[in-house]
C-alpha positions in Angstrom: -8.4 9.7 22.7 -9.7 12.7 24.6 -11.3 15.5 22.6 -8.9 18.1 24.0 -6.0 15.9 22.6 -7.6 15.6 19.2 -8.2 19.4 19.0 -4.7 20.4 20.1 -3.4 23.1 17.9 -6.8 23.9 16.5 -8.5 27.2 17.4 -12.2 26.5 18.0 -15.1 28.4 19.5 -17.9 26.6 21.4 -18.1 24.9 24.8 -17.1 21.2 25.2 -16.0 18.7 27.7 -12.3 18.2 27.1 -12.4 14.7 28.5 -14.9 13.4 26.0 -13.7 10.2 24.4 -13.2 10.2 20.6 -12.9 6.8 18.9 -12.6 8.1 15.4 -12.9 11.1 13.1 -15.2 11.2 10.1 -15.9 13.6 7.2 -18.3 11.3 5.4 -21.6 11.3 7.3 -22.1 7.6 6.4 -19.0 6.8 8.5 -20.1 8.9 11.5 -21.3 7.1 14.6 -21.3 7.3 18.4 -18.1 8.8 19.8 -16.9 10.0 16.5 -16.2 13.7 15.6 -17.8 14.7 12.3 -15.9 17.3 10.4 -18.0 19.3 7.9 -16.0 19.9 4.8 -17.0 22.4 2.1 -16.2 20.9 -1.3 -16.6 21.9 -5.0 -19.6 19.6 -5.5 -20.9 18.8 -2.0 -21.0 20.5 1.4 -20.5 18.4 4.5 -22.5 20.9 6.5 -25.6 19.7 4.7 -25.1 16.2 5.9 -24.5 17.0 9.6 -28.1 15.9 10.5 -27.4 12.5 8.8 -24.3 12.1 11.0 -26.4 13.0 14.0 -29.0 10.4 13.1 -26.3 7.7 13.1 -25.3 8.6 16.7 -22.7 11.3 16.2 -22.8 14.1 18.8 -19.6 16.1 18.2 -19.4 18.4 15.1 -16.6 20.6 13.8 -17.9 23.1 11.3 -17.2 26.5 9.7 -20.8 27.6 9.3 -24.1 27.0 11.0 -25.5 23.4 10.9 -29.0 22.1 11.7 -28.7 19.5 14.5 -30.5 19.1 17.8 -29.4 21.0 20.9 -27.7 18.0 22.6 -25.0 18.1 19.9 -21.6 19.7 20.7 -20.9 22.2 17.9 -17.4 23.5 17.5 -16.6 26.2 15.0 -13.4 27.1 13.3 -12.2 29.2 10.3 -11.3 26.3 8.0 -12.4 22.8 8.7 -10.2 21.3 6.0 -7.1 22.7 7.7 -8.5 21.7 11.1 -9.1 18.1 9.9 -5.4 17.8 9.0 -4.2 18.9 12.4 -6.8 16.7 14.2 -5.9 13.7 12.1 -2.2 14.2 12.8 -3.0 14.3 16.5 -5.4 11.3 16.4 -2.9 9.1 14.7 -0.1 10.2 17.0 2.0 12.2 14.6 3.2 9.4 12.3 6.0 11.4 10.8 7.9 11.1 14.1 8.1 7.3 13.6 8.6 7.1 9.8 10.8 9.2 7.4 8.4 10.9 5.0 9.6 11.7 1.5 7.4 14.2 -0.4 7.6 14.3 -4.2 6.1 17.2 -6.1 6.2 18.4 -9.7 4.1 18.5 -12.9 5.5 15.3 -14.3 7.4 12.3 -12.7 5.8 12.2 -9.2 4.5 8.7 -9.6 7.5 7.2 -11.3 10.0 8.9 -8.9 8.0 7.7 -5.9 8.1 4.1 -7.2 11.8 4.2 -8.0 12.5 5.6 -4.5 10.5 2.8 -2.9 12.2 0.2 -5.1 15.7 1.4 -4.2 15.1 1.8 -0.5 13.4 -1.6 -0.3 16.3 -3.2 -2.1 18.6 -1.5 0.4 16.8 -3.1 3.3 14.8 0.0 4.3 11.1 -1.1 4.2 9.3 1.7 2.4 5.6 2.5 1.8 4.2 4.5 -1.1 1.1 6.7 -1.3 0.0 8.3 -4.6 -1.9 8.1 -7.9 -1.6 4.3 -8.1 -2.7 3.8 -4.5 -1.0 2.9 -1.3 1.4 -0.1 -0.9 3.5 -1.4 2.0 4.6 -4.7 3.4 2.7 -6.7 0.7 -0.5 -4.7 1.3 -2.1 -2.7 -1.5 -4.9 -0.2 -0.7 -6.8 2.1 -3.1 -6.7 5.8 -2.7 -9.1 8.4 -4.2 -6.7 11.3 -4.9 -3.0 11.5 -5.8 -2.6 13.0 -2.4 -5.3 11.5 -0.2 -7.4 13.6 2.2 -5.5 14.3 5.4 -7.3 11.8 7.5 -6.5 8.9 5.1 -3.0 10.1 4.7 -2.3 10.2 8.4 -4.0 6.8 8.9 -1.9 5.2 6.1 1.3 6.6 7.5 0.4 5.3 11.0 -0.4 1.9 9.5 3.0 1.9 7.7 4.9 2.9 10.8 3.2 0.3 12.9 3.9 -2.4 10.2 7.6 -1.7 10.4 8.2 0.7 7.5 11.1 3.0 8.0 10.2 5.4 5.2 7.2 6.4 3.0 7.3 8.1 -0.4 4.3 10.4 -1.0 3.2 12.1 -4.2 2.3 15.6 -3.1 0.1 17.4 -5.6 -0.5 21.1 -5.8 -4.2 20.5 -4.9 -3.0 18.4 -2.0 -1.1 21.4 -0.7 -3.9 23.9 -1.5 -6.5 21.8 0.3 -4.4 21.2 3.4 -4.0 17.4 2.9 -0.4 17.4 4.1 -0.8 20.0 6.8 0.7 18.8 10.1 3.4 16.7 8.4 7.1 17.5 8.6 8.9 15.9 5.6 12.3 14.4 6.0 13.0 14.9 2.3 11.1 16.9 -0.4 11.8 16.3 -4.1 11.0 18.7 -6.9 10.9 17.1 -10.4 9.8 19.9 -12.8 7.2 22.5 -13.5 4.9 23.3 -16.4 1.3 24.6 -16.7 -1.3 22.1 -15.6 -4.3 21.8 -13.3 -5.5 25.3 -14.2 -9.2 25.8 -14.4 -12.5 25.2 -12.6 -12.1 23.6 -9.2 -8.3 23.6 -9.6 -6.0 26.7 -9.8 -6.9 30.1 -11.1 -3.5 30.7 -12.8 -0.1 29.2 -13.4 1.3 31.5 -10.7 -1.0 30.1 -8.1 -0.2 26.5 -9.2 3.5 27.2 -8.9 3.0 29.0 -5.6 1.4 25.9 -4.0 4.1 23.6 -5.4 6.7 25.7 -3.6 4.9 25.4 -0.2 6.1 21.8 0.2 9.6 23.0 0.8 8.6 25.1 3.8 8.0 21.8 5.7 11.1 19.6 5.0 14.4 18.9 6.5 16.2 18.3 3.2 15.4 19.3 -0.4 16.3 17.5 -3.7 15.9 19.8 -6.7 16.0 19.4 -10.5 18.9 21.8 -11.4 17.8 21.8 -15.0 14.4 23.3 -14.2 14.4 27.1 -13.7 11.8 26.9 -10.9 14.4 25.2 -8.7 16.0 28.6 -8.2 12.8 29.9 -6.8 12.5 26.9 -4.4 16.1 27.2 -3.4 15.6 30.8 -2.4 12.4 29.9 -0.6 13.5 27.0 1.6 16.2 27.2 4.3 17.0 23.5 4.7 20.1 21.7 3.2 19.7 21.0 -0.5 21.1 18.8 -3.2 20.6 19.2 -6.9 20.5 16.7 -9.9 20.4 17.0 -13.7 22.7 17.5 -16.7 23.9 20.9 -15.4 27.6 21.0 -14.8 27.1 22.3 -11.3 24.5 19.7 -10.3 25.5 17.7 -7.2 24.2 14.5 -8.8 25.1 15.0 -12.4 23.8 13.0 -15.4 26.6 12.8 -18.0 24.9 10.6 -20.7 21.5 8.9 -21.1 21.3 6.6 -24.1 18.4 4.6 -25.3 19.1 0.9 -24.8 17.4 -2.5 -24.8 18.1 -5.3 -22.4 16.2 -8.6 -22.8 13.6 -6.8 -25.0 13.1 -4.2 -22.3 13.2 -0.6 -23.5 15.5 1.3 -21.2 18.2 3.8 -20.7 22.0 3.3 -20.2 23.2 6.1 -18.0 26.6 7.5 -16.8 26.5 9.9 -13.9 28.5 11.5 -11.1 27.1 10.8 -7.7 28.6 12.7 -4.8 31.9 12.9 -6.8 31.9 9.2 -7.8 31.5 7.7 -11.2 28.1 6.0 -11.4 26.9 3.9 -14.4 23.6 2.2 -14.5 20.9 0.7 -16.7 17.4 1.9 -16.0 14.6 -0.6 -17.0 12.3 2.3 -18.0 12.3 4.1 -21.4 13.4 7.7 -22.0 15.6 10.4 -20.7 12.8 11.8 -18.6 12.9 8.6 -16.5 16.7 9.0 -16.2 15.9 12.3 -14.4 13.4 10.4 -12.1 16.1 7.8 -11.4 18.6 10.4 -10.6 16.2 12.1 -8.1 15.6 8.7 -6.5 19.4 8.1 -6.3 19.8 11.5 -4.5 17.2 10.5 -2.0 18.9 7.1 -1.5 22.2 8.8 -0.8 20.4 10.8 1.9 19.5 7.4 3.4 23.1 6.2 3.2 22.5 3.6 0.4 25.6 2.4 -1.5 25.9 3.1 -5.2 26.1 -0.6 -6.1 22.8 -1.2 -4.4 21.2 1.8 -6.2 22.4 0.4 -9.6 21.0 -3.1 -8.9 17.6 -1.6 -8.0 17.4 0.7 -11.0 18.0 -2.2 -13.4 14.9 -4.0 -12.2 12.4 -1.3 -11.4 8.9 -1.3 -13.1 6.1 1.2 -12.7 2.5 0.3 -13.6 1.1 2.6 -16.2 4.1 4.8 -16.4 6.0 4.2 -19.6 5.0 0.6 -19.1 6.1 -1.6 -22.0 3.5 -4.5 -22.4 5.0 -7.8 -23.4 2.7 -8.7 -26.3 5.0 -11.1 -28.1 4.3 -9.3 -31.3 6.6 -7.5 -33.8 5.3 -4.2 -32.7 5.5 -2.5 -29.3 2.7 -1.4 -26.9 3.4 1.3 -24.2 0.8 2.1 -21.6 1.3 5.6 -20.0 -0.7 7.9 -17.8 0.1 10.9 -20.0 -3.0 13.1 -20.0 -1.8 16.6 -20.9 0.2 18.1 -23.7 3.5 18.1 -21.8 3.4 14.5 -20.7 2.0 13.2 -24.0 4.9 15.0 -25.8 7.3 13.4 -23.4 6.2 9.8 -24.0 5.9 10.3 -27.8 9.4 11.7 -28.0 10.6 8.9 -25.7 9.2 6.3 -28.1 10.5 8.1 -31.2 14.0 7.9 -29.9 13.9 4.1 -30.4 14.0 2.4 -33.8 10.5 2.3 -35.1 8.2 2.2 -38.1 5.2 4.3 -37.1 4.1 6.0 -33.9 0.4 5.7 -33.1 -1.1 7.4 -30.1 -4.5 6.5 -28.6 -5.9 8.9 -26.1 -8.8 11.1 -25.1 -9.4 13.9 -22.5 -11.4 13.8 -19.3 -14.6 15.6 -18.9 -15.0 18.9 -17.0 -11.6 20.2 -18.0 -10.6 23.3 -19.9 -10.2 23.4 -23.7 -6.5 24.2 -23.3 -5.7 20.6 -22.4 -7.5 19.3 -25.4 -5.7 21.8 -27.6 -2.3 20.8 -26.3 -3.0 17.1 -26.7 -4.2 17.5 -30.3 -1.4 19.8 -31.4 1.2 17.5 -29.9 -0.1 14.2 -31.4 -0.9 15.9 -34.7 2.6 17.1 -35.1 4.5 14.1 -33.7 2.4 11.0 -34.5 1.8 9.1 -37.7 -1.7 8.5 -36.5 -3.9 9.6 -33.6 -6.7 7.4 -32.4 -9.1 9.7 -30.5 -11.3 8.0 -27.9 -12.9 8.3 -24.4 -11.0 9.0 -21.2 -13.3 9.6 -18.2 -15.8 11.7 -20.0 -18.0 12.0 -16.9 -21.1 14.1 -17.8 -19.7 15.4 -21.1 -20.5 14.0 -24.5 -17.4 11.9 -25.6 -18.1 12.8 -29.2 -17.8 16.5 -28.4 -14.6 16.1 -26.5 -13.1 14.1 -29.4 -14.3 16.7 -31.9 -12.5 19.4 -29.9 -9.2 17.5 -29.9 -9.6 16.5 -33.6 -9.6 20.2 -34.7 -6.1 20.6 -33.2 -4.8 17.4 -34.6 -5.9 18.6 -38.1 -4.5 22.0 -37.4 -1.1 20.4 -36.7 -1.4 18.4 -40.0 -2.0 15.1 -38.4 -4.2 12.1 -39.3 -6.8 10.8 -36.9 -9.4 8.1 -36.4 -12.3 8.8 -34.0 -13.6 5.8 -32.0 -15.5 6.8 -28.7 -15.6 3.3 -27.3 -12.1 2.9 -25.8 -12.1 -0.9 -25.9 -13.1 -0.8 -29.6 -10.4 1.8 -30.2 -7.7 -0.4 -28.6 -8.7 -3.3 -30.7 -8.6 -1.2 -33.8 -5.1 0.1 -33.0 -3.9 -3.5 -32.5 -5.5 -4.6 -35.7 -3.7 -2.1 -37.9 -0.3 -2.5 -36.1 2.6 -3.3 -38.4 6.1 -4.7 -37.5 8.2 -1.9 -35.9 5.2 0.2 -34.9 5.0 1.7 -31.4 1.5 2.0 -30.1 1.1 4.4 -27.2 -2.1 4.1 -25.1 -2.1 7.3 -23.1 -4.3 8.7 -20.4 -5.5 5.8 -18.3 -2.2 4.4 -17.2 -2.6 2.3 -14.1 -6.4 3.0 -13.8 -8.8 0.1 -14.1 -12.0 2.1 -14.4 -13.8 4.7 -16.6 -15.7 7.6 -15.1 -19.0 8.0 -16.8 -21.9 10.0 -15.5 -20.8 9.8 -11.9 -20.0 6.1 -12.0 -16.7 4.2 -12.1 -17.2 1.5 -14.7 -14.6 -1.3 -14.7 -12.1 -1.0 -17.5 -8.6 -2.4 -18.0 -6.5 -1.6 -21.0 -4.3 -4.6 -20.4 -7.3 -6.9 -20.3 -8.6 -5.5 -23.6 -5.1 -6.0 -25.1 -4.6 -9.5 -24.0 -8.2 -10.6 -24.8 -7.7 -9.2 -28.3 -4.4 -11.0 -28.8 -6.1 -14.2 -28.0 -8.8 -13.7 -30.6 -8.5 -15.2 -34.1 -10.7 -12.8 -35.9 -9.2 -9.3 -36.5 -11.1 -6.1 -36.9 -11.0 -5.1 -40.6 -8.6 -2.3 -41.3 -11.2 -0.6 -43.5 -13.9 -0.5 -40.8 -12.9 3.0 -39.7 -11.9 5.7 -42.1 -8.8 7.8 -41.5 -9.4 11.6 -41.9 -6.9 14.3 -42.5 
């Protein structure tokens, strides 16, 4: 592609030959080479401007930057105000505006993005509308599964994935759109066919994230400035703010009497040992009953949002019901089939709101004890650890505190912070920094009717420790333990009040 085509819509200063051939765009200097344009991004931990010389040494001669760089005089240096915003526009140009060839569905909210996206994909796929997905669990389409780094990938990867999906025959793509994805211009250049709002509560506030809840909410709202149709949770007050902000047609869902897609009842239910929800609803004026193969009322909300999206795509009610009865989401309220008299749920819950939700979901089913195993990631504010501790201390019979991506922090210190709040809420806890050991302990003390909740890791199969991603799979630990004949002694770890 010619350089002038790549830069269309980007205001740059600096002379260049508009007919220069660009074969790729790179923002990682290790991927830069001859005929690529290297975009220097300023990040929280690294600055791409520092690595411009590295890109030059590998053959790159075209640079897009927002401050001076040290490269020889034969390089073409183009300057702009914001390289991250410019990268989004350039990527959209380079991959030939994928949103024109595939219906893009953006899903935002504090909770429920991943589950809603997977339900949307499951329903549309079942209806014969090939659909891709991009989000926390990765990217998937047409039997391909690709890893992603962020919930909402960097704009270059996002546009590339959408182009791959469109070229592979996908007619739609469900994308998780995070507040940071909006703030850091990862979805700039996209026009969304449909945008979905699930709910809003404080999260991602702190260093390298958002300065305040108001800023966090403000970025969430921005998705709805770039969509043709909005699907809003009527039961969440922030929907009113979004409705006033966006000018496109809208539909609402929830328990509210005036919701367009109205949930009448959502009752806990079991079908073939699967914890689920039996729901009655009104969908576009028609009675609509379905069984959802995911536990909890919160997932009924996610299913209703997906149903509203499906109606936008002309999917019949019967088809929606069939899909909802068989949907599964890795690491999101995932009930592990352990063949034991107790239940194990793996969930990505990593803050107070989401942990409270999954615990209350579990408590709604017949049970003996509720045991939650979790930690808190390193380099995050104390408020998250406080919320986690207070929630589990108040709602669980036992909290098993362990590691969850400690990075460069001392896991013992993180656990000690959470433990203070568990005790403040009157709860009992066991502290086991090694997560595999903690899981084995939880399984060793499980009694018939107990529900064990392993929270925080969800779908992830790694542990972030001191800048490294170390392989770690909760399911693997669970199944390996269940195959063992020797149990961990119950008295090995003391329970403290």
